[in-house]
SEPALO-891220 format. One record per atom (N, C-alpha, C): residue number from 1; atom name; x, y, z. Coordinates in Angstrom, 1 decimal, always signed. Layout:
(NUM, 'CA', (X, Y, Z))
...
//
This chain:
(1, 'N', (-5.9, +9.6, +27.4))
(1, 'CA', (-5.0, +8.7, +26.6))
(1, 'C', (-5.5, +7.3, +26.4))
(2, 'N', (-6.1, +6.6, +27.4))
(2, 'CA', (-6.6, +5.3, +27.2))
(2, 'C', (-7.8, +5.4, +26.2))
(3, 'N', (-8.8, +6.4, +26.6))
(3, 'CA', (-9.8, +6.5, +25.5))
(3, 'C', (-9.4, +6.8, +24.0))
(4, 'N', (-8.4, +7.5, +24.1))
(4, 'CA', (-8.0, +7.7, +22.9))
(4, 'C', (-7.4, +6.3, +22.1))
(5, 'N', (-6.7, +5.7, +22.9))
(5, 'CA', (-6.1, +4.6, +22.3))
(5, 'C', (-6.8, +3.5, +22.1))
(6, 'N', (-7.9, +3.2, +22.8))
(6, 'CA', (-8.9, +2.6, +22.7))
(6, 'C', (-9.9, +2.9, +21.1))
(7, 'N', (-10.4, +3.8, +21.2))
(7, 'CA', (-10.7, +4.4, +20.0))
(7, 'C', (-10.0, +4.1, +18.8))
(8, 'N', (-8.6, +4.4, +18.7))
(8, 'CA', (-7.8, +4.2, +17.7))
(8, 'C', (-7.7, +2.8, +17.1))
(9, 'N', (-7.7, +1.8, +18.1))
(9, 'CA', (-7.7, +0.3, +18.2))
(9, 'C', (-9.0, -0.3, +17.5))
(10, 'N', (-10.1, +0.4, +17.8))
(10, 'CA', (-11.4, -0.1, +17.4))
(10, 'C', (-11.6, +0.6, +15.9))
(11, 'N', (-11.1, +1.8, +15.8))
(11, 'CA', (-11.3, +2.0, +14.3))
(11, 'C', (-10.4, +1.3, +13.4))
(12, 'N', (-9.2, +0.9, +13.7))
(12, 'CA', (-8.3, +0.2, +13.0))
(12, 'C', (-8.7, -1.2, +12.8))
(13, 'N', (-9.6, -1.5, +13.5))
(13, 'CA', (-10.2, -3.4, +13.5))
(13, 'C', (-11.7, -2.9, +12.8))
(14, 'N', (-12.1, -1.8, +12.5))
(14, 'CA', (-13.5, -1.6, +11.9))
(14, 'C', (-14.6, -1.8, +12.8))
(15, 'N', (-14.5, -1.9, +14.1))
(15, 'CA', (-15.3, -2.1, +15.1))
(15, 'C', (-16.2, -0.8, +15.0))
(16, 'N', (-17.7, -1.1, +15.1))
(16, 'CA', (-18.5, +0.0, +15.3))
(16, 'C', (-19.5, -0.2, +16.6))
(17, 'N', (-19.9, -1.3, +17.0))
(17, 'CA', (-20.7, -1.7, +17.7))
(17, 'C', (-20.3, -2.5, +18.9))
(18, 'N', (-20.9, -2.4, +19.9))
(18, 'CA', (-20.8, -3.2, +21.0))
(18, 'C', (-20.9, -4.8, +20.8))
(19, 'N', (-21.7, -5.1, +20.0))
(19, 'CA', (-22.0, -6.4, +19.4))
(19, 'C', (-20.8, -7.0, +18.8))
(20, 'N', (-20.2, -6.1, +17.9))
(20, 'CA', (-18.9, -6.3, +16.9))
(20, 'C', (-17.6, -6.5, +18.1))
(21, 'N', (-17.8, -5.9, +19.0))
(21, 'CA', (-16.6, -5.9, +20.0))
(21, 'C', (-16.8, -7.2, +20.8))
(22, 'N', (-17.5, -7.5, +21.1))
(22, 'CA', (-17.9, -8.6, +21.9))
(22, 'C', (-17.7, -10.0, +21.1))
(23, 'N', (-17.8, -9.8, +19.6))
(23, 'CA', (-17.8, -11.1, +18.7))
(23, 'C', (-16.3, -11.0, +18.2))
(24, 'N', (-15.5, -10.0, +18.4))
(24, 'CA', (-14.1, -10.2, +17.9))
(24, 'C', (-13.4, -11.0, +18.9))
(25, 'N', (-12.7, -12.0, +17.9))
(25, 'CA', (-11.5, -12.8, +18.6))
(25, 'C', (-10.3, -12.1, +19.0))
(26, 'N', (-9.9, -12.5, +20.2))
(26, 'CA', (-8.8, -11.9, +21.0))
(26, 'C', (-7.8, -11.7, +20.2))
(27, 'N', (-7.1, -12.7, +19.2))
(27, 'CA', (-6.1, -12.6, +18.5))
(27, 'C', (-6.2, -11.3, +17.5))
(28, 'N', (-7.2, -10.9, +17.0))
(28, 'CA', (-7.6, -10.1, +16.3))
(28, 'C', (-7.3, -8.5, +16.7))
(29, 'N', (-7.4, -8.3, +18.2))
(29, 'CA', (-6.8, -7.1, +18.8))
(29, 'C', (-5.2, -7.3, +18.8))
(30, 'N', (-4.8, -8.7, +19.4))
(30, 'CA', (-3.3, -8.4, +19.0))
(30, 'C', (-2.9, -8.1, +18.0))
(31, 'N', (-3.1, -8.8, +16.8))
(31, 'CA', (-2.7, -8.4, +15.4))
(31, 'C', (-2.9, -7.3, +14.8))
(32, 'N', (-4.1, -6.5, +15.2))
(32, 'CA', (-4.1, -5.1, +14.6))
(32, 'C', (-3.7, -4.2, +15.5))
(33, 'N', (-3.1, -4.3, +16.8))
(33, 'CA', (-2.3, -3.4, +17.6))
(33, 'C', (-1.0, -3.7, +17.2))
(34, 'N', (-0.4, -4.7, +16.6))
(34, 'CA', (+0.7, -5.0, +16.3))
(34, 'C', (+1.1, -4.6, +14.8))
(35, 'N', (+0.2, -4.4, +14.0))
(35, 'CA', (+0.2, -3.9, +12.5))
(35, 'C', (+0.1, -2.6, +12.7))
(36, 'N', (-0.6, -1.8, +13.8))
(36, 'CA', (-0.8, -0.3, +13.7))
(36, 'C', (-0.4, +0.2, +15.0))
(37, 'N', (+1.0, +0.1, +14.9))
(37, 'CA', (+1.7, +0.6, +16.4))
(37, 'C', (+1.1, +1.7, +16.9))
(38, 'N', (+0.7, +2.0, +17.9))
(38, 'CA', (+0.3, +3.1, +18.6))
(38, 'C', (-1.2, +2.9, +18.7))
(39, 'N', (-1.9, +2.0, +17.9))
(39, 'CA', (-3.3, +2.0, +18.1))
(39, 'C', (-3.7, +1.1, +19.4))
(40, 'N', (-4.4, +1.6, +20.2))
(40, 'CA', (-4.6, +0.9, +21.4))
(40, 'C', (-3.6, +0.9, +22.4))
(41, 'N', (-3.0, +2.0, +22.8))
(41, 'CA', (-1.9, +2.1, +23.8))
(41, 'C', (-2.3, +1.5, +25.1))
(42, 'N', (-1.3, +0.4, +25.5))
(42, 'CA', (-1.6, -0.4, +26.7))
(42, 'C', (-1.0, +0.2, +28.2))
(43, 'N', (-1.5, +0.0, +29.0))
(43, 'CA', (-0.9, +0.1, +30.3))
(43, 'C', (-1.7, +0.8, +31.3))
(44, 'N', (-1.2, +1.2, +32.4))
(44, 'CA', (-2.2, +1.6, +33.4))
(44, 'C', (-3.4, +2.8, +32.9))
(45, 'N', (-4.2, +3.1, +33.7))
(45, 'CA', (-4.9, +4.5, +33.1))
(45, 'C', (-5.0, +5.3, +34.3))
(46, 'N', (-4.4, +6.4, +34.0))
(46, 'CA', (-4.4, +7.3, +35.2))
(46, 'C', (-5.6, +8.2, +35.2))
(47, 'N', (-6.2, +7.9, +36.4))
(47, 'CA', (-7.8, +8.4, +36.5))
(47, 'C', (-8.0, +9.4, +37.5))
(48, 'N', (-6.9, +10.0, +38.1))
(48, 'CA', (-6.9, +11.0, +39.0))
(48, 'C', (-7.3, +10.4, +40.6))
(49, 'N', (-7.6, +9.1, +40.3))
(49, 'CA', (-8.1, +8.7, +42.0))
(49, 'C', (-7.5, +7.4, +42.0))
(50, 'N', (-7.5, +6.5, +41.5))
(50, 'CA', (-7.0, +5.1, +41.7))
(50, 'C', (-5.7, +5.4, +41.4))
(51, 'N', (-5.1, +5.8, +40.5))
(51, 'CA', (-3.8, +5.9, +39.9))
(51, 'C', (-3.7, +7.4, +39.8))
(52, 'N', (-3.4, +8.4, +40.5))
(52, 'CA', (-3.4, +9.8, +40.4))
(52, 'C', (-2.5, +10.5, +39.6))
(53, 'N', (-1.4, +9.8, +39.5))
(53, 'CA', (-0.7, +10.4, +38.4))
(53, 'C', (+0.2, +9.3, +37.7))
(54, 'N', (+1.1, +9.6, +36.9))
(54, 'CA', (+2.2, +8.3, +36.0))
(54, 'C', (+3.2, +8.2, +37.1))
(55, 'N', (+3.5, +7.1, +37.4))
(55, 'CA', (+4.2, +6.5, +38.2))
(55, 'C', (+6.0, +6.9, +38.2))
(56, 'N', (+6.3, +7.1, +37.0))
(56, 'CA', (+7.7, +7.7, +36.7))
(56, 'C', (+7.8, +8.8, +36.0))
(57, 'N', (+6.5, +9.5, +35.6))
(57, 'CA', (+6.7, +10.8, +34.8))
(57, 'C', (+6.0, +11.9, +35.5))
(58, 'N', (+6.8, +13.3, +35.6))
(58, 'CA', (+8.4, +13.4, +35.3))
(58, 'C', (+9.2, +12.7, +36.3))
(59, 'N', (+8.9, +12.3, +37.8))
(59, 'CA', (+9.7, +11.6, +38.6))
(59, 'C', (+9.0, +10.5, +39.2))
(60, 'N', (+9.7, +9.9, +39.8))
(60, 'CA', (+9.2, +8.6, +40.5))
(60, 'C', (+8.1, +9.0, +41.4))
(61, 'N', (+7.0, +8.2, +41.5))
(61, 'CA', (+6.1, +8.7, +42.4))
(61, 'C', (+6.4, +8.6, +44.1))
(62, 'N', (+5.9, +9.6, +44.8))
(62, 'CA', (+6.1, +9.9, +46.0))
(62, 'C', (+5.5, +8.9, +46.9))
(63, 'N', (+4.6, +8.2, +46.3))
(63, 'CA', (+3.6, +7.0, +46.9))
(63, 'C', (+4.4, +6.2, +47.4))
(64, 'N', (+5.5, +5.7, +46.4))
(64, 'CA', (+6.3, +4.5, +46.5))
(64, 'C', (+7.8, +4.7, +46.7))
(65, 'N', (+8.0, +5.8, +47.4))
(65, 'CA', (+9.6, +6.4, +47.8))
(65, 'C', (+10.1, +5.4, +48.6))
(66, 'N', (+9.3, +4.5, +49.6))
(66, 'CA', (+10.1, +3.9, +50.7))
(66, 'C', (+10.0, +2.4, +50.2))
(67, 'N', (+9.5, +2.0, +49.3))
(67, 'CA', (+9.6, +0.7, +48.4))
(67, 'C', (+10.7, +0.5, +47.7))
(68, 'N', (+11.3, -0.5, +48.1))
(68, 'CA', (+12.6, -0.9, +47.0))
(68, 'C', (+11.9, -1.4, +46.1))
(69, 'N', (+13.0, -1.3, +44.8))
(69, 'CA', (+12.3, -1.9, +43.4))
(69, 'C', (+13.3, -2.7, +42.8))
(70, 'N', (+12.9, -3.9, +42.1))
(70, 'CA', (+13.8, -4.6, +41.1))
(70, 'C', (+13.4, -4.3, +39.9))
(71, 'N', (+14.3, -3.7, +38.9))
(71, 'CA', (+14.0, -3.6, +37.5))
(71, 'C', (+14.8, -4.2, +36.5))
(72, 'N', (+14.4, -5.1, +35.4))
(72, 'CA', (+15.2, -5.4, +34.5))
(72, 'C', (+14.9, -5.2, +33.1))
(73, 'N', (+15.5, -5.7, +32.2))
(73, 'CA', (+15.1, -5.7, +30.8))
(73, 'C', (+16.3, -6.7, +30.2))
(74, 'N', (+15.7, -7.4, +29.1))
(74, 'CA', (+16.5, -8.2, +28.7))
(74, 'C', (+16.7, -7.8, +27.3))
(75, 'N', (+17.9, -8.5, +26.8))
(75, 'CA', (+18.4, -7.9, +25.2))
(75, 'C', (+17.5, -7.9, +24.0))
(76, 'N', (+16.8, -8.8, +24.3))
(76, 'CA', (+15.9, -8.9, +22.8))
(76, 'C', (+14.2, -9.4, +23.8))
(77, 'N', (+13.8, -8.3, +24.7))
(77, 'CA', (+12.3, -8.2, +24.9))
(77, 'C', (+11.4, -8.4, +23.9))
(78, 'N', (+11.5, -7.9, +22.9))
(78, 'CA', (+10.8, -7.8, +21.6))
(78, 'C', (+10.3, -9.1, +21.1))
(79, 'N', (+11.3, -9.8, +21.0))
(79, 'CA', (+11.0, -11.3, +20.5))
(79, 'C', (+9.8, -11.9, +21.0))
(80, 'N', (+9.6, -11.6, +22.2))
(80, 'CA', (+8.1, -12.2, +22.7))
(80, 'C', (+7.0, -11.6, +22.1))
(81, 'N', (+7.2, -10.0, +21.9))
(81, 'CA', (+6.1, -9.0, +21.4))
(81, 'C', (+6.1, -8.4, +19.9))
(82, 'N', (+6.3, -9.5, +19.3))
(82, 'CA', (+5.9, -9.1, +18.0))
(82, 'C', (+7.3, -9.0, +16.8))
(83, 'N', (+8.5, -9.0, +17.2))
(83, 'CA', (+9.4, -9.0, +16.6))
(83, 'C', (+9.7, -10.1, +15.7))
(84, 'N', (+10.4, -9.8, +14.6))
(84, 'CA', (+10.6, -11.2, +13.9))
(84, 'C', (+11.6, -12.2, +14.7))
(85, 'N', (+11.4, -13.4, +14.6))
(85, 'CA', (+12.1, -14.5, +15.1))
(85, 'C', (+12.6, -15.4, +13.9))
(86, 'N', (+11.9, -15.4, +12.9))
(86, 'CA', (+12.1, -15.9, +11.6))
(86, 'C', (+13.1, -15.2, +10.9))
(87, 'N', (+14.2, -15.6, +9.7))
(87, 'CA', (+14.7, -14.4, +9.1))
(87, 'C', (+13.8, -13.9, +8.0))
(88, 'N', (+14.3, -12.4, +7.9))
(88, 'CA', (+13.7, -11.4, +7.3))
(88, 'C', (+14.5, -10.9, +6.6))
(89, 'N', (+14.5, -10.1, +5.4))
(89, 'CA', (+15.5, -9.4, +4.4))
(89, 'C', (+15.4, -8.1, +5.0))
(90, 'N', (+16.4, -7.3, +4.0))
(90, 'CA', (+16.9, -6.0, +4.3))
(90, 'C', (+15.8, -5.3, +4.1))
(91, 'N', (+14.9, -5.2, +3.1))
(91, 'CA', (+13.6, -4.5, +2.8))
(91, 'C', (+12.4, -4.6, +4.3))
(92, 'N', (+12.2, -5.9, +4.6))
(92, 'CA', (+11.3, -6.1, +5.9))
(92, 'C', (+11.8, -5.5, +6.9))
(93, 'N', (+13.2, -5.6, +7.3))
(93, 'CA', (+14.2, -5.2, +8.3))
(93, 'C', (+13.6, -3.4, +8.3))
(94, 'N', (+13.9, -3.0, +7.3))
(94, 'CA', (+13.5, -1.4, +6.7))
(94, 'C', (+12.3, -0.9, +7.5))
(95, 'N', (+11.5, -1.7, +7.0))
(95, 'CA', (+9.9, -1.7, +7.0))
(95, 'C', (+9.7, -1.6, +8.7))
(96, 'N', (+10.1, -2.9, +9.2))
(96, 'CA', (+9.8, -3.2, +10.8))
(96, 'C', (+10.5, -1.8, +11.6))
(97, 'N', (+11.6, -1.6, +11.2))
(97, 'CA', (+12.1, -0.2, +11.8))
(97, 'C', (+11.3, +1.1, +11.6))
(98, 'N', (+11.3, +1.3, +10.3))
(98, 'CA', (+10.4, +2.4, +10.0))
(98, 'C', (+8.8, +2.5, +10.9))
(99, 'N', (+8.4, +1.5, +10.8))
(99, 'CA', (+6.9, +1.3, +11.6))
(99, 'C', (+7.1, +1.7, +13.2))
(100, 'N', (+8.2, +1.0, +13.8))
(100, 'CA', (+8.2, +1.1, +15.2))
(100, 'C', (+9.0, +2.4, +15.5))
(101, 'N', (+9.5, +3.2, +14.6))
(101, 'CA', (+10.5, +4.7, +14.9))
(101, 'C', (+9.8, +5.4, +14.6))
(102, 'N', (+9.2, +5.6, +13.4))
(102, 'CA', (+8.8, +6.7, +12.7))
(102, 'C', (+9.8, +7.8, +12.4))
(103, 'N', (+11.1, +7.2, +12.0))
(103, 'CA', (+12.4, +7.9, +11.5))
(103, 'C', (+12.0, +8.0, +10.0))
(104, 'N', (+12.8, +8.9, +9.6))
(104, 'CA', (+12.7, +8.9, +8.0))
(104, 'C', (+13.6, +8.0, +7.5))
(105, 'N', (+13.4, +7.7, +6.1))
(105, 'CA', (+14.1, +6.5, +5.7))
(105, 'C', (+15.5, +6.8, +5.6))
(106, 'N', (+16.4, +7.9, +5.6))
(106, 'CA', (+17.4, +7.9, +5.6))
(106, 'C', (+18.0, +7.7, +7.2))
(107, 'N', (+17.3, +7.9, +8.0))
(107, 'CA', (+17.4, +7.9, +9.5))
(107, 'C', (+17.6, +6.4, +9.9))
(108, 'N', (+16.3, +5.7, +9.1))
(108, 'CA', (+16.1, +4.4, +9.5))
(108, 'C', (+17.3, +3.6, +8.9))
(109, 'N', (+17.9, +4.0, +7.7))
(109, 'CA', (+19.2, +3.3, +6.9))
(109, 'C', (+20.1, +3.7, +8.0))
(110, 'N', (+20.6, +4.6, +8.6))
(110, 'CA', (+21.8, +5.1, +9.1))
(110, 'C', (+21.6, +4.2, +10.7))
(111, 'N', (+20.0, +4.0, +11.1))
(111, 'CA', (+20.0, +3.5, +12.6))
(111, 'C', (+20.4, +2.1, +12.3))
(112, 'N', (+20.0, +1.5, +11.4))
(112, 'CA', (+20.1, -0.2, +11.2))
(112, 'C', (+21.6, -0.3, +11.0))
(113, 'N', (+22.3, +0.5, +9.9))
(113, 'CA', (+23.9, +0.3, +9.8))
(113, 'C', (+24.7, +0.6, +11.2))
(114, 'N', (+24.2, +1.3, +12.2))
(114, 'CA', (+24.9, +1.2, +13.6))
(114, 'C', (+24.9, +0.2, +14.4))
(115, 'N', (+23.5, -0.6, +14.1))
(115, 'CA', (+23.5, -1.7, +14.8))
(115, 'C', (+24.2, -3.0, +14.2))
(116, 'N', (+24.3, -3.0, +12.9))
(116, 'CA', (+25.0, -3.8, +12.1))
(116, 'C', (+26.2, -3.9, +12.2))
(117, 'N', (+27.1, -2.4, +12.5))
(117, 'CA', (+28.3, -2.5, +12.8))
(117, 'C', (+28.9, -3.0, +14.2))
(118, 'N', (+27.6, -2.6, +15.2))
(118, 'CA', (+27.9, -3.2, +16.2))
(118, 'C', (+27.7, -4.6, +16.7))
(119, 'N', (+27.2, -5.1, +15.8))
(119, 'CA', (+26.7, -6.6, +15.9))
(119, 'C', (+26.8, -7.4, +14.4))
(120, 'N', (+28.4, -7.4, +13.9))
(120, 'CA', (+28.7, -7.8, +12.8))
(120, 'C', (+28.4, -9.3, +12.5))
(121, 'N', (+27.8, -9.8, +11.5))
(121, 'CA', (+27.4, -11.0, +11.2))
(121, 'C', (+26.1, -11.2, +11.6))
(122, 'N', (+25.8, -10.7, +12.5))
(122, 'CA', (+24.3, -11.2, +13.1))
(122, 'C', (+23.1, -11.0, +12.0))
(123, 'N', (+22.2, -11.7, +12.1))
(123, 'CA', (+21.0, -11.7, +11.0))
(123, 'C', (+20.0, -10.4, +11.3))
(124, 'N', (+19.1, -10.4, +10.2))
(124, 'CA', (+18.3, -9.3, +10.4))
(124, 'C', (+17.1, -9.4, +11.4))
(125, 'N', (+16.9, -10.6, +11.4))
(125, 'CA', (+16.0, -10.7, +12.8))
(125, 'C', (+16.4, -10.3, +14.0))
(126, 'N', (+17.5, -11.0, +14.3))
(126, 'CA', (+18.3, -10.4, +15.6))
(126, 'C', (+18.5, -8.8, +15.6))
(127, 'N', (+18.8, -8.2, +14.5))
(127, 'CA', (+18.8, -6.7, +14.5))
(127, 'C', (+17.4, -5.8, +14.8))
(128, 'N', (+16.7, -6.6, +14.2))
(128, 'CA', (+15.0, -6.2, +14.6))
(128, 'C', (+14.8, -6.1, +16.0))
(129, 'N', (+15.1, -7.4, +16.4))
(129, 'CA', (+14.8, -7.5, +17.8))
(129, 'C', (+15.6, -6.5, +18.6))
(130, 'N', (+16.7, -6.2, +18.5))
(130, 'CA', (+17.5, -5.4, +19.2))
(130, 'C', (+17.0, -4.0, +19.3))
(131, 'N', (+16.8, -3.6, +17.9))
(131, 'CA', (+16.5, -2.2, +17.8))
(131, 'C', (+15.1, -2.1, +18.2))
(132, 'N', (+13.8, -3.0, +18.1))
(132, 'CA', (+12.7, -2.9, +18.4))
(132, 'C', (+12.7, -2.9, +20.1))
(133, 'N', (+13.6, -3.7, +20.9))
(133, 'CA', (+13.8, -3.8, +22.2))
(133, 'C', (+14.3, -2.6, +22.7))
(134, 'N', (+15.0, -2.2, +22.1))
(134, 'CA', (+15.6, -0.7, +22.4))
(134, 'C', (+14.7, +0.4, +22.6))
(135, 'N', (+13.9, +0.6, +21.4))
(135, 'CA', (+13.1, +1.7, +21.2))
(135, 'C', (+11.7, +1.3, +22.1))
(136, 'N', (+11.6, +0.3, +22.2))
(136, 'CA', (+10.1, +0.1, +23.1))
(136, 'C', (+10.2, -0.4, +24.3))
(137, 'N', (+11.2, -1.0, +24.8))
(137, 'CA', (+11.6, -1.3, +26.2))
(137, 'C', (+12.7, -0.8, +27.1))
(138, 'N', (+14.0, -0.8, +26.4))
(138, 'CA', (+14.9, -0.8, +27.2))
(138, 'C', (+15.4, +0.5, +27.7))
(139, 'N', (+15.1, +1.5, +26.8))
(139, 'CA', (+14.9, +2.8, +26.9))
(139, 'C', (+14.0, +3.6, +28.0))
(140, 'N', (+12.9, +2.9, +28.1))
(140, 'CA', (+11.9, +3.6, +28.8))
(140, 'C', (+12.2, +3.1, +30.2))
(141, 'N', (+12.6, +1.7, +30.2))
(141, 'CA', (+13.2, +1.0, +31.7))
(141, 'C', (+14.0, +1.7, +32.6))
(142, 'N', (+15.3, +1.8, +31.5))
(142, 'CA', (+16.1, +2.9, +32.1))
(142, 'C', (+15.9, +4.1, +32.6))
(143, 'N', (+14.8, +4.8, +31.9))
(143, 'CA', (+14.3, +6.3, +32.7))
(143, 'C', (+13.9, +5.9, +33.9))
(144, 'N', (+13.0, +5.0, +34.0))
(144, 'CA', (+12.3, +4.6, +35.1))
(144, 'C', (+13.2, +4.4, +36.3))
(145, 'N', (+14.3, +3.4, +36.1))
(145, 'CA', (+15.2, +3.1, +37.0))
(145, 'C', (+16.1, +4.5, +37.4))
(146, 'N', (+16.4, +5.2, +36.4))
(146, 'CA', (+17.1, +6.6, +36.6))
(146, 'C', (+16.3, +7.5, +37.8))
(147, 'N', (+14.7, +7.6, +37.4))
(147, 'CA', (+14.1, +8.4, +38.2))
(147, 'C', (+13.8, +7.7, +39.5))
(148, 'N', (+13.9, +6.1, +39.9))
(148, 'CA', (+13.7, +5.6, +41.0))
(148, 'C', (+15.3, +6.1, +41.8))
(149, 'N', (+16.1, +5.9, +41.1))
(149, 'CA', (+17.7, +6.1, +41.6))
(149, 'C', (+17.6, +7.8, +42.4))
(150, 'N', (+17.2, +8.4, +41.4))
(150, 'CA', (+17.2, +9.9, +42.1))
(150, 'C', (+16.4, +10.0, +43.2))
(151, 'N', (+15.3, +9.4, +43.4))
(151, 'CA', (+14.4, +9.5, +44.3))
(151, 'C', (+15.2, +8.7, +45.7))
(152, 'N', (+15.9, +7.3, +45.3))
(152, 'CA', (+16.8, +6.8, +46.2))
(152, 'C', (+18.0, +7.8, +46.8))
(153, 'N', (+18.5, +8.7, +45.8))
(153, 'CA', (+19.6, +9.5, +46.4))
(153, 'C', (+19.0, +10.7, +47.3))
(154, 'N', (+17.7, +10.8, +47.3))
(154, 'CA', (+16.9, +11.8, +48.1))
(154, 'C', (+16.3, +11.1, +49.4))
(155, 'N', (+16.7, +10.3, +49.8))
(155, 'CA', (+16.4, +9.2, +50.9))
(155, 'C', (+15.3, +8.4, +50.7))
(156, 'N', (+15.2, +7.9, +49.5))
(156, 'CA', (+14.2, +6.9, +49.3))
(156, 'C', (+14.7, +5.6, +49.1))
(157, 'N', (+13.8, +4.5, +49.1))
(157, 'CA', (+14.2, +3.1, +49.0))
(157, 'C', (+15.1, +2.8, +47.9))
(158, 'N', (+15.8, +1.9, +47.9))
(158, 'CA', (+16.8, +1.7, +46.8))
(158, 'C', (+16.3, +1.0, +45.6))
(159, 'N', (+16.9, +1.3, +44.3))
(159, 'CA', (+16.3, +0.4, +43.2))
(159, 'C', (+17.7, -0.4, +42.9))
(160, 'N', (+17.1, -1.5, +42.3))
(160, 'CA', (+18.3, -2.7, +42.1))
(160, 'C', (+17.9, -2.8, +40.4))
(161, 'N', (+18.6, -2.5, +39.7))
(161, 'CA', (+18.4, -2.6, +38.0))
(161, 'C', (+19.8, -3.5, +37.3))
(162, 'N', (+19.0, -4.1, +36.5))
(162, 'CA', (+20.1, -5.1, +35.7))
(162, 'C', (+19.4, -5.3, +34.6))
(163, 'N', (+20.6, -5.6, +33.2))
(163, 'CA', (+20.0, -6.2, +32.1))
(163, 'C', (+20.5, -7.4, +31.8))
(164, 'N', (+19.8, -8.1, +31.2))
(164, 'CA', (+20.0, -9.6, +31.3))
(164, 'C', (+20.0, -10.1, +29.7))
(165, 'N', (+21.4, -10.6, +29.1))
(165, 'CA', (+21.6, -10.9, +27.9))
(165, 'C', (+22.0, -12.3, +27.5))
(166, 'N', (+21.6, -13.2, +28.5))
(166, 'CA', (+21.9, -14.3, +28.3))
(166, 'C', (+21.1, -15.5, +27.3))
(167, 'N', (+21.6, -15.9, +26.3))
(167, 'CA', (+20.7, -16.5, +25.3))
(167, 'C', (+20.0, -17.6, +25.7))
(168, 'N', (+19.1, -18.0, +25.2))
(168, 'CA', (+18.3, -19.2, +25.5))
(168, 'C', (+18.3, -20.1, +24.2))
(169, 'N', (+18.3, -21.4, +24.2))
(169, 'CA', (+18.5, -22.2, +23.3))
(169, 'C', (+17.2, -22.7, +22.6))
(170, 'N', (+16.0, -21.9, +23.3))
(170, 'CA', (+14.7, -22.2, +22.7))
(170, 'C', (+14.5, -21.8, +21.2))
(171, 'N', (+13.9, -22.6, +20.5))
(171, 'CA', (+13.9, -22.0, +19.1))
(171, 'C', (+15.1, -21.8, +18.4))
(172, 'N', (+15.9, -22.8, +18.5))
(172, 'CA', (+17.3, -22.5, +18.0))
(172, 'C', (+18.1, -21.5, +18.3))
(173, 'N', (+17.8, -20.9, +19.3))
(173, 'CA', (+18.5, -19.2, +19.7))
(173, 'C', (+17.9, -18.3, +19.2))
(174, 'N', (+16.8, -18.5, +18.3))
(174, 'CA', (+16.1, -17.5, +17.6))
(174, 'C', (+15.4, -16.5, +18.5))
(175, 'N', (+15.3, -16.6, +19.6))
(175, 'CA', (+14.5, -15.7, +20.4))
(175, 'C', (+15.6, -15.2, +21.6))
(176, 'N', (+17.0, -15.5, +21.2))
(176, 'CA', (+18.1, -14.9, +22.1))
(176, 'C', (+17.8, -14.7, +23.6))
(177, 'N', (+17.4, -13.7, +24.0))
(177, 'CA', (+17.3, -13.2, +25.5))
(177, 'C', (+15.8, -12.5, +25.7))
(178, 'N', (+14.8, -13.5, +25.5))
(178, 'CA', (+13.3, -12.6, +25.2))
(178, 'C', (+12.7, -12.5, +26.6))
(179, 'N', (+11.6, -11.4, +26.8))
(179, 'CA', (+10.9, -11.0, +27.7))
(179, 'C', (+11.0, -12.2, +28.7))
(180, 'N', (+10.9, -12.1, +30.0))
(180, 'CA', (+10.9, -13.1, +31.1))
(180, 'C', (+12.0, -13.9, +31.0))
(181, 'N', (+12.8, -14.2, +30.5))
(181, 'CA', (+14.0, -15.0, +30.4))
(181, 'C', (+14.7, -14.9, +31.7))
(182, 'N', (+14.8, -13.9, +32.1))
(182, 'CA', (+15.5, -13.0, +33.5))
(182, 'C', (+15.2, -13.9, +34.7))
(183, 'N', (+13.9, -14.3, +34.5))
(183, 'CA', (+13.2, -14.7, +35.9))
(183, 'C', (+13.9, -15.9, +36.4))
(184, 'N', (+13.9, -17.1, +35.5))
(184, 'CA', (+14.8, -18.1, +36.3))
(184, 'C', (+16.1, -18.0, +36.7))
//
């Protein structure tokens, strides 16, 4: 999976040689990964030796059964990871959600409508942050917490999980509750 992700990222960047790879600016990697969701999947590489299996899939790892865990997610994690911060129009919001979710056009419209109905009066950038956070962070973290909780119920160490939604006034509150804002 890691090798396939690296290959997709290099192809998206047009890199064919080691020299081109070494000469590429770091920002090009970030920009290409953001523009090509799924190109260059990140995360730990399961190699069967140092990391013998996924830590949370399909269950929490028995290696850490006795270790307590604190997990959290913030309301707009994605504001720190490429979601819009500045105002966007409806077309840009649709494009953003379509790219992040691969849903059909009709489903993208319905999905956005649900968020707008539940957050009346909020701007499209905020709605985009919420959707990208739910799609890319909150659901995964919640699944991990549920799997650790199941392990705790079977005699494992406890899990402490929280959702952080306190808005910061940084950048005129356009970040809302971004990644790491729960740490202080």
